C-alpha positions in Angstrom: 18.6 -21.2 26.2 19.8 -21.8 22.6 17.1 -24.5 22.2 14.4 -22.1 23.6 15.5 -19.3 21.2 15.5 -21.7 18.2 12.0 -23.0 19.1 10.8 -19.4 19.5 12.2 -18.5 16.1 10.4 -21.5 14.5 7.1 -20.6 16.2 7.4 -16.9 15.1 8.2 -18.0 11.5 5.3 -20.4 11.4 3.0 -17.7 12.7 3.9 -15.2 10.0 3.7 -17.9 7.3 0.1 -18.6 8.4 -0.7 -14.9 8.4 0.7 -14.6 4.9 -1.4 -17.4 3.7 -4.5 -15.8 5.1 -3.6 -12.4 3.6 -2.9 -14.0 0.2 -6.6 -14.8 -0.1 -7.0 -11.1 -0.9 -3.7 -10.5 -2.6 -3.9 -7.5 -5.0 -2.6 -9.4 -8.0 -5.7 -11.7 -7.7 -8.1 -8.7 -8.1 -9.8 -8.5 -11.5 -8.8 -4.9 -11.9 -5.0 -5.6 -11.5 -5.4 -8.7 -13.7 -7.0 -6.6 -16.4 -4.1 -4.1 -16.1 -1.5 -6.9 -16.4 -3.3 -8.3 -19.5 -3.6 -4.9 -21.2 -7.4 -4.9 -21.0 -7.8 -1.5 -19.4 -8.1 1.6 -21.5 -5.9 4.6 -20.9 -8.9 6.4 -19.5 -9.4 3.4 -17.1 -5.8 3.9 -15.9 -6.4 7.6 -15.4 -9.5 6.9 -13.3 -7.6 4.5 -11.1 -4.7 6.8 -10.8 -6.9 9.7 -9.6 -8.4 7.6 -6.8 -5.3 5.8 -5.7 -3.3 9.1 -5.4 -5.3 10.0 -2.3 -4.2 6.8 -0.5 -0.6 7.4 -1.5 -0.9 11.0 -0.2 -2.3 9.7 3.1 0.3 7.0 3.6 2.8 9.2 5.5 0.0 9.9 8.0 -0.6 6.2 8.5 3.1 5.8 9.3 3.2 8.9 11.5 0.3 7.8 13.6 1.8 4.3 14.1 5.1 5.8 15.0 3.4 8.1 17.6 1.7 5.1 19.2 4.9 3.0 19.5 6.5 2.9 22.9 9.6 1.0 21.7 12.5 3.3 20.7 14.2 0.9 18.3 10.9 0.2 16.6 10.2 3.9 16.2 13.5 4.3 14.4 12.4 1.6 11.9 9.1 3.4 11.3 10.8 6.7 11.1 13.1 5.5 8.4 10.1 4.3 6.4 8.3 7.6 7.0 11.4 9.5 5.8 11.3 7.5 2.6 7.7 8.3 2.1 8.1 12.1 2.7 11.3 12.4 0.7 14.6 13.4 2.4 18.1 14.3 1.2 16.8 15.7 -2.1 14.7 12.6 -3.0 11.1 13.1 -4.1 8.3 12.2 -1.8 6.2 9.2 -2.9 3.0 11.3 -3.4 5.2 13.5 -5.7 6.3 10.4 -7.6 2.7 9.3 -8.0 1.9 12.7 -9.5 4.8 12.1 -12.0 2.9 8.9 -12.9 -0.4 10.7 -13.4 1.4 13.4 -15.5 2.7 10.6 -17.7 -0.9 9.5 -18.2 -1.8 12.9 -19.4 -3.5 14.2 -16.2 -3.0 17.6 -14.7 -2.0 17.8 -11.0 -5.2 19.8 -10.2 -7.4 17.1 -11.8 -5.8 14.4 -9.6 -5.7 16.3 -6.4 -9.3 17.6 -6.7 -11.0 14.5 -8.0 -14.1 13.3 -6.2 -13.5 10.2 -4.2 -15.7 7.1 -4.3 -17.1 5.8 -1.1 -14.9 2.7 -1.2 -11.8 4.9 -1.6 -12.8 7.1 1.3 -13.5 4.0 3.4 -10.1 2.4 2.7 -8.3 5.6 3.7 -10.5 6.0 6.8 -9.9 2.3 7.8 -6.1 2.7 7.5 -6.1 6.0 9.4 -8.4 4.6 12.1 -6.2 1.5 12.6 -3.0 3.5 12.6 -4.4 5.9 15.2 -5.9 3.2 17.4 -2.8 1.4 18.5 0.7 0.5 17.6 -0.2 -3.1 16.9 -3.1 -2.2 14.7 -1.1 0.3 12.7 1.7 -2.3 12.3 -0.7 -4.9 11.1 -2.2 -2.6 8.5 1.2 -1.5 7.3 2.4 -5.1 6.9 -0.7 -6.2 5.0 -0.3 -3.5 2.5 3.5 -3.2 2.0 4.1 -6.9 1.7 2.2 -6.9 -1.6 3.7 -3.8 -3.2 6.9 -5.1 -4.8 5.0 -7.8 -6.7 2.3 -5.5 -7.8 4.8 -2.8 -8.8 6.6 -5.2 -11.0 3.4 -6.4 -12.6 2.3 -2.8 -13.3 5.6 -1.9 -14.8 5.4 -4.8 -17.2 1.8 -4.0 -18.2 2.6 -0.3 -18.7 5.5 -1.1 -21.0 4.0 -4.0 -22.9 0.5 -2.7 -23.5 0.5 1.1 -23.0 3.8 2.1 -24.5 4.8 3.8 -21.2 8.5 3.2 -20.4 10.0 6.5 -19.4 11.7 6.5 -16.0 9.9 9.6 -14.7 6.4 8.1 -15.3 7.5 4.7 -13.9 9.6 6.0 -11.0 7.0 5.4 -8.3 6.8 1.7 -9.2 10.6 1.4 -9.7 11.2 2.8 -6.2 8.8 0.4 -4.6 10.3 -2.7 -6.3 13.0 -2.5 -3.6 11.9 -0.1 -0.9 8.9 -2.1 0.2 10.8 -5.4 0.3 12.9 -3.8 3.1 9.9 -2.1 4.7 7.8 -5.3 4.8 10.6 -7.3 6.2 11.2 -4.7 8.9 7.5 -4.5 9.7 7.4 -8.4 9.9 10.2 -8.4 12.4 8.4 -5.8 14.5 5.2 -7.9 14.5 7.3 -10.9 15.6 8.5 -8.9 18.5 5.0 -8.1 19.8 3.5 -10.0 22.8 1.0 -12.6 21.6 -2.1 -10.6 22.6 -0.8 -7.7 20.5 0.0 -10.1 17.6 -3.6 -11.1 17.5 -4.6 -7.4 17.4 -2.1 -6.8 14.6 -3.4 -9.9 12.7 -7.0 -8.6 12.8 -5.9 -5.2 11.5 -3.9 -6.8 8.7 -6.9 -8.8 7.5 -9.2 -5.8 7.7 -6.9 -3.7 5.5 -6.4 -6.5 3.0 -10.2 -6.7 2.5 -10.6 -2.9 2.6 -8.1 -2.2 -0.2 -9.7 -5.1 -2.2 -13.1 -3.3 -1.8 -11.6 0.0 -2.9 -10.3 -1.6 -6.1 -13.7 -3.2 -6.7 -15.4 0.2 -6.2 -13.0 1.7 -8.8 -13.6 -1.1 -11.2 -17.4 -0.9 -11.1 -17.3 2.8 -12.0 -14.5 2.7 -14.6 -16.8 3.4 -17.5 -17.3 6.9 -16.1 -14.6 9.6 -16.0 -13.8 9.3 -12.3 -11.6 12.4 -12.2 -14.5 14.6 -13.5 -17.5 12.8 -12.0 -19.4 13.8 -9.0 -20.1 11.0 -6.6 -23.7 11.0 -5.3 
């Protein structure tokens, strides 16, 4: 029995390593938009444009989690997802993550109304729609989508903090709080989600894997959509 368990652990670990390698093909830090941020090549207006669009994904994220939680038939797994959801929504006096993003946009000089009411690009709408659709379709698909996204966030958060401090003179805790929180929170969330995927039957693992790959490509496309329109004022523009 011990031998069987050890072999199973090895197979599960190898499976996740292979999935990670595939997802890394579209790792966010490889995207030209984030590379330009890290190199200080974006203007402050560019950052504002990005922040307006990205807010709406952050605002929708609790709904991704809620839908995945609702589709989950395993009580212990639901507790894991609920803990993640509570972090997103803000409990025990902590700010919600959408509220923390609005602190970031305020630090960039944007009003809350401008961010909330900005016109979304097609790629932004598509990414949010893809995430919601997968989360509502099945537990495995929601889990795969969550993992593909959250596994990248600690690294990207660290890169963004460094870029903001080094090139944009943004170092106050209130403005950086969203990224500071995600340096640690999504390490735990991604590891927890990875464990949940490992516990899936193989047929559901395959479903989760497909969803993970779809979301990795979808967020990449969203960033590309933002990048191609960055010379315009996204927050004020009307998308045709």
